[in-house]
C-alpha positions as CSV (number, residue, x, y, z in Angstrom):
1,M,-16.7,57.6,33.3
2,D,-17.3,58.6,29.7
3,M,-20.5,58.3,27.8
4,H,-19.6,54.9,26.3
5,D,-18.8,53.4,29.7
6,E,-22.0,54.8,31.1
7,A,-24.0,53.3,28.2
8,R,-22.3,49.9,28.7
9,A,-23.1,50.1,32.4
10,H,-26.8,50.7,31.6
11,R,-26.8,47.8,29.1
12,A,-25.1,45.3,31.3
13,P,-28.1,44.4,33.5
14,I,-30.3,44.0,30.4
15,E,-27.7,41.8,28.7
16,R,-27.4,39.7,31.8
17,L,-31.2,39.4,31.9
18,M,-31.3,38.3,28.2
19,A,-28.5,35.8,28.7
20,C,-30.3,34.3,31.7
21,V,-33.5,34.0,29.8
22,S,-31.7,32.4,26.9
23,A,-30.0,29.9,29.2
24,M,-33.2,29.0,30.8
25,R,-34.9,28.4,27.5
26,S,-32.0,26.1,26.4
27,R,-32.3,24.3,29.7
28,R,-36.0,23.9,29.4
29,R,-35.6,22.4,25.9
30,K,-33.0,20.0,27.2
31,L,-35.2,19.0,30.1
32,A,-38.1,18.5,27.7
33,R,-36.1,16.2,25.4
34,E,-34.7,14.2,28.4
35,G,-38.2,13.8,29.7
36,A,-39.5,12.8,26.3
37,L,-36.8,10.1,26.1
38,A,-37.8,8.9,29.5
39,D,-41.4,8.7,28.4
40,A,-40.3,6.9,25.3
41,R,-38.5,4.3,27.3
42,E,-41.7,3.7,29.3
43,G,-43.3,1.4,26.7
44,P,-45.1,-1.9,27.0
45,S,-43.4,-4.5,29.3
46,P,-40.5,-6.4,27.7
47,A,-41.6,-9.6,29.3
48,G,-45.0,-9.2,27.8
49,G,-43.3,-8.5,24.4
50,F,-41.3,-11.7,24.5
51,G,-44.5,-13.7,25.1
52,A,-46.3,-11.8,22.4
53,A,-43.4,-12.6,20.0
54,L,-43.7,-16.3,20.8
55,L,-47.4,-16.3,20.1
56,A,-47.0,-14.3,17.0
57,C,-44.4,-16.6,15.6
58,G,-46.6,-19.6,16.3
59,A,-49.5,-18.0,14.6
60,T,-47.3,-17.1,11.6
61,T,-46.1,-20.7,11.4
62,L,-49.6,-22.0,11.2
63,A,-50.5,-19.4,8.5
64,A,-47.3,-20.3,6.6
65,N,-48.2,-24.0,6.6
66,E,-51.4,-23.2,4.8
67,L,-49.8,-20.7,2.4
68,L,-47.1,-23.2,1.3
69,R,-49.7,-25.1,-0.5
70,V,-50.1,-22.1,-2.9
71,F,-46.8,-20.1,-2.6
72,A,-43.1,-21.0,-2.7
73,P,-41.1,-21.0,0.5
74,S,-39.2,-17.8,-0.6
75,N,-42.5,-15.9,-0.6
76,V,-43.7,-17.2,2.8
77,V,-40.4,-15.9,4.3
78,M,-41.8,-12.4,3.7
79,L,-44.6,-13.1,6.1
80,F,-42.1,-13.8,8.9
81,L,-40.2,-10.6,8.1
82,F,-43.5,-8.6,8.2
83,V,-44.3,-10.0,11.7
84,V,-40.7,-9.1,12.9
85,V,-41.2,-5.5,11.8
86,L,-44.6,-5.3,13.5
87,L,-43.2,-6.7,16.8
88,S,-40.3,-4.3,16.6
89,L,-42.5,-1.3,16.2
90,R,-44.7,-2.4,19.1
91,Y,-42.2,-3.7,21.6
92,G,-38.7,-2.4,20.7
93,R,-35.3,-3.7,19.7
94,L,-35.0,-6.7,22.1
95,V,-38.3,-8.1,21.2
96,G,-37.6,-7.5,17.5
97,A,-34.3,-9.5,17.7
98,W,-36.0,-12.3,19.7
99,S,-38.8,-12.5,17.1
100,A,-36.2,-12.6,14.3
101,L,-34.5,-15.6,15.9
102,L,-37.8,-17.3,16.5
103,S,-38.9,-16.8,12.9
104,V,-35.7,-18.2,11.4
105,A,-35.8,-21.2,13.8
106,S,-39.5,-21.8,13.1
107,F,-39.0,-21.7,9.3
108,D,-36.0,-24.1,9.6
109,F,-37.8,-26.5,11.9
110,F,-41.1,-26.7,10.2
111,F,-40.6,-26.0,6.5
112,V,-37.0,-27.0,5.5
113,D,-36.1,-30.6,4.8
114,P,-35.6,-32.6,6.9
115,R,-38.7,-31.3,8.7
116,F,-39.1,-31.2,12.4
117,S,-35.3,-31.0,12.8
118,F,-32.8,-28.3,12.9
119,A,-30.4,-30.4,10.7
120,V,-29.7,-28.8,7.3
121,S,-29.5,-31.1,4.3
122,D,-28.0,-28.5,2.0
123,T,-25.3,-26.0,3.0
124,Q,-26.8,-23.3,0.9
125,Y,-29.6,-23.1,3.4
126,L,-27.1,-21.9,6.0
127,F,-26.4,-18.8,3.8
128,T,-30.2,-18.4,3.3
129,F,-30.9,-18.6,7.0
130,T,-28.1,-16.2,7.9
131,L,-29.3,-13.7,5.3
132,I,-32.9,-14.0,6.5
133,L,-31.7,-13.5,10.1
134,V,-29.7,-10.4,9.2
135,V,-32.5,-8.9,7.2
136,A,-35.0,-9.6,10.0
137,L,-32.6,-8.1,12.6
138,V,-32.0,-5.0,10.4
139,T,-35.6,-4.4,9.6
140,G,-36.6,-5.0,13.2
141,Q,-34.0,-2.5,14.5
142,L,-35.2,0.1,11.9
143,G,-38.8,-0.5,13.0
144,A,-37.8,-0.1,16.7
145,G,-35.9,3.1,15.8
146,L,-38.9,4.5,14.1
147,R,-41.0,3.6,17.2
148,E,-38.6,5.3,19.5
149,K,-38.5,8.4,17.4
150,A,-42.3,8.5,17.2
151,L,-42.6,8.1,21.0
152,V,-40.0,10.8,21.5
153,A,-41.9,13.2,19.2
154,T,-45.2,12.4,20.8
155,A,-43.9,12.8,24.3
156,G,-42.0,16.0,23.4
157,E,-45.2,17.5,21.9
158,R,-47.1,16.5,25.0
159,R,-44.6,18.2,27.2
160,A,-44.3,21.2,25.0
161,T,-48.1,21.6,25.1
162,A,-48.0,21.3,28.9
163,L,-45.3,23.9,29.2
164,A,-47.2,26.2,26.8
165,R,-50.3,25.8,28.9
166,V,-48.5,26.6,32.1
167,A,-46.8,29.6,30.4
168,R,-50.2,30.9,29.1
169,E,-51.8,30.6,32.5
170,L,-48.9,32.2,34.3
171,S,-48.8,35.1,31.8
172,G,-52.0,36.5,33.2
173,A,-50.9,36.4,36.9
174,I,-50.1,39.7,38.5
175,S,-49.5,38.6,42.1
176,A,-47.8,35.7,43.9
177,E,-51.2,34.5,45.1
178,E,-52.4,34.2,41.5
179,V,-49.2,32.4,40.5
180,A,-49.8,29.9,43.4
181,H,-53.4,29.4,42.2
182,V,-52.2,28.7,38.6
183,C,-49.6,26.2,39.9
184,A,-52.2,24.4,42.1
185,Q,-54.7,24.2,39.3
186,T,-52.6,23.6,36.2
187,L,-49.7,21.4,37.5
188,A,-52.1,19.3,39.6
189,L,-53.9,18.3,36.4
190,L,-50.8,17.8,34.3
191,V,-48.7,15.6,36.5
192,Q,-51.1,14.6,39.3
193,V,-49.3,16.4,42.1
194,R,-50.0,18.7,45.0
195,V,-48.1,22.0,44.8
196,A,-47.2,24.7,47.3
197,L,-45.3,27.9,46.7
198,V,-42.9,29.3,49.4
199,V,-42.0,32.8,48.2
200,T,-40.0,35.8,49.5
201,S,-41.9,38.5,51.4
202,E,-41.2,42.2,51.3
203,R,-38.9,41.8,54.4
204,G,-36.9,39.1,52.6
205,T,-38.3,36.2,54.7
206,L,-40.1,33.1,53.2
207,R,-43.8,32.6,53.5
208,T,-46.0,29.8,52.3
209,I,-49.0,30.8,50.2
210,G,-52.1,29.0,51.2
211,E,-52.4,26.0,53.5
212,A,-50.0,23.1,52.7
213,D,-49.5,20.5,55.5
214,F,-46.7,18.8,53.6
215,V,-44.3,21.8,53.6
216,D,-41.4,21.7,55.9
217,D,-40.2,25.3,56.5
218,S,-36.6,24.2,57.4
219,I,-36.1,22.2,54.2
220,A,-37.6,25.1,52.2
221,H,-35.1,27.5,53.8
222,W,-32.3,25.1,53.1
223,T,-33.3,24.8,49.4
224,F,-33.6,28.6,49.1
225,A,-30.2,29.2,50.7
226,H,-28.3,26.5,48.8
227,L,-30.2,26.8,45.5
228,Q,-30.3,23.0,45.2
229,P,-33.2,20.5,45.0
230,A,-33.9,18.8,48.3
231,G,-36.3,16.3,49.7
232,A,-37.8,13.1,48.3
233,G,-35.8,11.7,45.3
234,T,-32.7,13.8,45.9
235,T,-29.4,13.3,47.7
236,A,-30.1,16.2,50.1
237,L,-32.5,15.3,52.9
238,P,-34.0,12.4,51.0
239,G,-36.2,11.4,53.9
240,A,-38.5,14.3,53.5
241,R,-42.1,13.8,52.3
242,A,-42.0,16.4,49.6
243,L,-39.7,17.4,46.8
244,Y,-38.3,21.0,47.1
245,L,-37.1,22.8,44.0
246,P,-35.6,26.4,44.0
247,L,-37.2,29.1,41.8
248,R,-34.3,30.9,40.3
249,G,-35.2,34.0,38.3
250,P,-33.0,36.1,36.0
251,I,-32.3,38.6,38.8
252,A,-32.8,36.7,42.1
253,T,-34.2,33.6,43.6
254,R,-37.9,34.1,44.1
255,G,-38.8,31.2,46.3
256,V,-39.2,27.4,46.5
257,I,-41.8,25.0,45.1
258,A,-42.8,22.0,47.2
259,V,-44.4,19.0,45.4
260,V,-45.9,15.7,46.6
261,G,-48.0,13.2,44.8
262,S,-51.7,13.7,44.6
263,D,-52.1,10.9,47.2
264,G,-49.7,12.6,49.6
265,A,-46.8,10.1,48.8
266,P,-43.4,11.3,47.6
267,L,-43.1,12.0,43.9
268,A,-41.5,9.0,42.1
269,D,-42.2,9.7,38.4
270,A,-38.9,10.9,36.7
271,S,-40.8,12.4,33.7
272,A,-43.1,14.3,36.0
273,R,-40.0,15.7,37.9
274,G,-38.5,16.7,34.6
275,L,-41.6,18.6,33.7
276,L,-41.7,20.3,37.1
277,E,-38.0,21.4,36.7
278,A,-38.9,22.9,33.3
279,C,-41.9,24.7,34.8
280,C,-39.7,26.1,37.6
281,S,-38.1,28.7,35.3
282,L,-41.6,29.8,34.1
283,I,-42.8,30.1,37.6
284,A,-39.7,32.1,38.6
285,L,-40.2,34.4,35.7
286,A,-43.8,34.9,36.7
287,L,-42.9,35.7,40.3
288,E,-40.1,38.1,39.0
289,R,-42.7,39.9,36.9
290,C,-45.1,40.2,39.8
291,H,-42.3,41.6,41.9
292,F,-41.5,44.3,39.4
293,I,-45.2,45.0,38.9
294,E,-45.4,45.7,42.7
295,I,-42.3,47.9,42.5
296,A,-43.8,49.8,39.5
297,Q,-47.1,50.3,41.3
298,S,-45.4,51.5,44.4
299,A,-43.2,53.9,42.5
300,Q,-46.2,55.2,40.6
301,L,-48.1,55.8,43.9
302,R,-45.1,57.6,45.3
303,V,-44.8,59.8,42.1
304,E,-48.5,60.5,42.2
305,G,-48.4,61.3,45.9
306,E,-45.4,63.6,45.3
307,R,-47.2,65.3,42.4
308,L,-50.3,65.9,44.5
309,R,-48.2,67.1,47.5
310,N,-46.4,69.6,45.3
311,A,-49.7,70.7,43.7
312,L,-51.3,71.1,47.1
313,L,-48.4,73.1,48.5
314,A,-48.2,75.3,45.4
315,A,-52.0,76.0,45.4
316,V,-52.6,76.2,49.1
317,S,-49.6,78.4,49.8
318,H,-50.9,81.0,47.3
319,D,-54.6,80.7,48.3
320,L,-53.9,80.8,52.0
321,K,-51.3,83.6,51.9
322,T,-53.5,86.0,49.8
323,P,-56.6,86.1,52.1
324,L,-54.4,86.1,55.2
325,T,-52.5,89.1,53.9
326,A,-55.8,90.8,53.2
327,I,-57.2,90.0,56.6
328,G,-54.1,91.3,58.3
329,G,-54.1,94.6,56.3
330,L,-57.8,95.2,57.0
331,A,-57.4,94.4,60.7
332,E,-54.5,96.9,60.9
333,T,-56.7,99.5,59.2
334,L,-59.3,99.0,61.9
335,E,-56.7,99.3,64.7
336,R,-55.1,102.5,63.5
337,A,-58.2,104.4,62.2
338,D,-59.8,105.6,65.4
339,A,-61.9,108.2,63.6
340,L,-63.0,105.9,60.8
341,P,-66.6,106.5,59.8
342,D,-69.1,103.7,60.7
343,E,-69.9,103.0,57.1
344,E,-66.2,102.4,56.2
345,R,-65.8,100.2,59.3
346,R,-68.7,98.1,58.1
347,V,-67.1,97.8,54.7
348,V,-63.8,96.7,56.2
349,S,-65.5,94.3,58.5
350,R,-67.5,92.8,55.6
351,A,-64.3,92.4,53.6
352,I,-62.7,90.6,56.6
353,R,-65.7,88.3,56.9
354,M,-65.7,87.5,53.1
355,Q,-62.0,86.6,53.3
356,T,-62.6,84.4,56.3
357,E,-65.5,82.6,54.6
358,G,-63.2,82.0,51.6
359,L,-60.6,80.5,53.8
360,H,-63.2,78.4,55.6
361,W,-64.5,77.2,52.2
362,L,-61.0,76.2,51.0
363,V,-60.2,74.3,54.2
364,T,-63.5,72.6,54.1
365,N,-63.0,71.4,50.6
366,L,-59.5,70.1,51.4
367,L,-60.7,68.2,54.5
368,D,-63.8,66.8,52.7
369,L,-61.9,65.5,49.7
370,A,-59.2,63.9,51.9
371,R,-61.9,62.2,54.0
372,M,-63.8,61.0,50.9
373,Q,-60.7,59.6,49.2
374,G,-59.5,57.9,52.4
375,E,-62.7,56.6,53.9
376,G,-65.1,56.7,50.9
377,V,-68.2,58.8,50.6
378,R,-70.7,58.2,53.4
379,L,-74.2,59.3,52.2
380,N,-77.3,59.9,54.3
381,K,-79.8,59.4,51.6
382,E,-83.4,60.6,52.0
383,W,-86.2,61.6,49.7
384,H,-86.0,65.3,48.8
385,A,-87.6,67.8,46.4
386,L,-84.9,69.1,44.0
387,D,-86.2,72.7,44.1
388,E,-85.6,72.9,47.9
389,I,-82.0,71.9,47.5
390,V,-81.4,74.4,44.6
391,G,-83.0,77.2,46.7
392,S,-80.8,76.3,49.7
393,A,-77.6,76.4,47.4
394,F,-78.5,79.9,46.2
395,A,-79.2,81.0,49.8
396,R,-75.9,79.7,51.0
397,L,-73.9,81.7,48.4
398,G,-75.7,84.8,49.6
399,T,-74.1,88.2,48.7
400,S,-71.5,86.6,46.4
401,L,-74.2,86.5,43.7
402,D,-75.0,90.2,43.9
403,A,-73.0,91.1,40.8
404,H,-74.6,88.4,38.7
405,R,-78.0,87.5,37.4
406,T,-79.4,84.2,38.5
407,R,-82.2,82.2,37.0
408,T,-83.8,78.8,37.7
409,D,-85.8,76.7,35.2
410,L,-87.1,73.5,37.0
411,A,-89.5,71.4,35.1
412,V,-93.0,71.0,36.6
413,G,-93.7,67.7,38.3
414,L,-90.1,66.7,39.0
415,P,-90.2,63.5,41.1
416,L,-88.7,63.2,44.6
417,I,-85.0,62.1,44.4
418,E,-83.3,59.9,47.0
419,L,-80.0,61.6,47.8
420,D,-77.9,63.2,50.5
421,A,-79.2,66.8,50.6
422,I,-76.1,68.3,52.3
423,A,-73.7,66.6,50.0
424,F,-75.6,67.4,46.8
425,E,-76.0,71.0,48.0
426,R,-72.2,71.2,48.1
427,V,-72.1,70.1,44.5
428,L,-74.5,72.8,43.4
429,V,-72.7,75.4,45.5
430,N,-69.4,74.5,44.0
431,L,-70.7,74.7,40.4
432,I,-72.6,78.0,40.9
433,D,-69.6,79.5,42.7
434,N,-67.3,78.5,39.8
435,A,-69.7,80.1,37.4
436,V,-69.7,83.3,39.4
437,K,-65.9,83.4,39.8
438,Y,-65.1,82.7,36.1
439,T,-67.6,85.0,34.5
440,P,-67.6,88.8,34.4
441,P,-70.1,90.8,36.5
442,G,-73.5,91.0,34.9
443,S,-73.4,87.5,33.5
444,T,-76.3,85.1,34.0
445,V,-76.0,81.9,35.9
446,T,-78.9,79.4,35.2
447,V,-79.9,76.2,37.0
448,R,-82.2,73.9,35.0
449,A,-83.6,70.5,35.8
450,H,-85.8,68.0,33.9
451,A,-86.5,64.3,33.8
452,A,-85.7,62.2,30.8
453,G,-85.9,58.4,30.7
454,D,-84.8,56.9,34.1
455,C,-82.7,59.9,35.1
456,V,-83.1,63.4,36.4
457,H,-80.7,65.9,34.7
458,V,-79.6,69.0,36.5
459,V,-77.8,71.6,34.5
460,V,-75.7,74.6,35.7
461,E,-74.7,77.0,32.9
462,D,-73.5,80.5,32.3
463,D,-73.0,82.9,29.4
464,G,-69.3,83.7,30.3
465,P,-66.2,83.0,28.3
466,G,-66.6,79.2,28.5
467,L,-64.2,76.4,29.5
468,P,-60.5,76.4,28.6
469,R,-59.4,74.4,25.7
470,I,-58.2,71.3,27.6
471,E,-59.6,67.8,28.0
472,S,-62.8,68.0,30.0
473,E,-61.8,65.0,32.1
474,R,-58.7,66.9,33.3
475,L,-61.0,69.6,34.8
476,F,-62.4,67.0,37.3
477,E,-58.9,65.9,38.6
478,A,-57.8,67.1,42.0
479,F,-55.7,70.3,41.9
480,A,-56.5,70.8,38.2
481,R,-57.4,74.3,37.1
482,G,-58.3,75.7,33.7
483,V,-55.7,78.4,34.1
484,K,-52.6,77.6,36.1
485,E,-51.7,81.2,37.0
486,S,-54.8,83.1,37.8
487,S,-55.9,85.8,40.2
488,I,-59.1,83.9,41.0
489,S,-58.8,82.1,44.3
490,G,-59.1,78.3,44.4
491,V,-56.9,75.2,44.4
492,G,-58.8,73.1,41.9
493,L,-60.7,70.8,44.3
494,G,-64.3,71.9,43.7
495,L,-64.9,69.8,40.5
496,A,-63.1,66.8,41.9
497,L,-65.3,67.0,45.0
498,C,-68.4,67.3,42.7
499,R,-67.5,64.2,40.7
500,T,-66.8,62.1,43.8
501,I,-70.2,63.0,45.4
502,V,-72.2,62.6,42.2
503,E,-70.6,59.2,41.4
504,A,-71.3,58.1,44.9
505,H,-75.0,58.7,44.2
506,G,-74.7,56.4,41.1
507,G,-74.8,59.4,38.7
508,A,-72.5,61.1,36.3
509,I,-71.3,64.7,35.7
510,E,-70.1,66.1,32.3
511,C,-69.0,69.6,31.1
512,E,-69.0,71.3,27.7
513,N,-69.0,74.7,26.1
514,R,-72.2,76.3,25.0
515,E,-72.9,78.0,21.7
516,P,-72.2,80.8,21.0
517,R,-70.5,81.2,24.5
518,G,-70.6,80.0,28.0
519,A,-70.1,76.8,29.9
520,R,-72.5,74.0,30.9
521,F,-72.2,71.3,33.6
522,T,-74.7,68.5,33.4
523,I,-75.5,66.1,36.3
524,S,-77.4,62.9,35.7
525,L,-78.9,61.2,38.7
526,P,-80.8,57.9,38.5
527,M,-84.5,58.0,39.4
528,S,-86.2,55.5,41.6
529,T,-89.8,55.1,42.8
530,P,-90.4,56.8,46.2
531,P,-92.4,54.9,48.9
532,D,-96.1,55.3,48.7
533,F,-96.3,57.4,51.9
534,L,-94.0,60.0,50.4
535,E,-96.1,60.6,47.2
536,E,-98.1,63.7,47.1
537,P,-101.9,63.1,47.0
538,T,-103.4,63.9,43.7
539,A,-106.6,66.0,43.5
């Protein structure tokens, strides 16, 4: 296959999709016009129109009898023509023709000599009556035509507004349940019906969304399989209680919509059915969009999982292999050096212990982050003094701080803070350990804390080379490191773990570079009022 064939192969599904959408739009416009015509035909009752025409002609005759005292008969004829036009606009063509005949007969009987008789004394009146009748019929038909066009336009606008409302509501739906909710709320108000959606599940089977006692699963399966309407008002299974319409999307059939009247009776309104058929394409498109949203989300999760897996394997393989190699070499040294001085044995033993602690710290971070992301952070909050937690964090790091200077600057009178001491100690240990690993020996690591507003701010800063020139948010992502290839151990979990724990406390953590050099991490924790029995007595 050459490049042109491959390009055409890629364009073919898109072209089919566009063709399907265009066809559905044309079909929707056709259904809207047909429904509008049906609405236009549903005017006032013809029987009532005939009676109204009889009364109107009688009233016109009485009025004409008075007007003839002032005007000539040729002028009074215009009054009859005016009434014919009004009746045609109100009741349609048949009533207009009936009123035209009544008007001519009334004018002949009451106002043309010999009066009170249909006999004609002069043959020229025959031409006059015929002309009046033709003019009345033509004007009546024109008026009826204008009425029908106005009704069609009004009904079409009403249906277009209804379709636009349904489309607007469906455009915000991102799941099949939300589509079903929109249908139940919007269509129920527009056409006074009860609606239920039967959609395809992930396994390809049909499932009904929500509770609908009028849905027959066997008829829904038949409609879905044959892609034909079924149920009440159709030729297929007409004895059913509900009307079942297939939801055919551009790519595949997405389900079936079941409809009954709001009173539970079968749907008998033809115009309502036309609107429902037009809405079916919109509902199918919405379900199709929801389907592809689910596919996109699933694909995104798989890609993200694959990315994290690759990052984990790449980082852990390096950071596990390096200390294990060192431990193996040091252990071999202890085995072979029988005459090794005691001091050197202690140095080798200490090196093995340091490597082992590093491995333990790495595995602990991995397990804790996995647990927090899977089960959430479970905090055991109690009231603690911040200086005790800072001192415990420095003590835990122990000899790893020997090559650096450390300093604390905690404001006097800091209030007690409600937090999980063990979890927050992990945060401080990770931040201080990062400062030690990424700064040269002799650098100063400082921990400061002060209260401002309704928060307590804890700052961990150093005077080393500072943070890398990347977005600060990326540093808090799992497996993200400032330098991808580095001799410094770590897999990029420390800051991600810190953010997870701090946010679980309702706080926030930020990072920035210091001036002229160094890095600063600021933790903001919300303050609250401790119980009275925890407050220290004042002198």
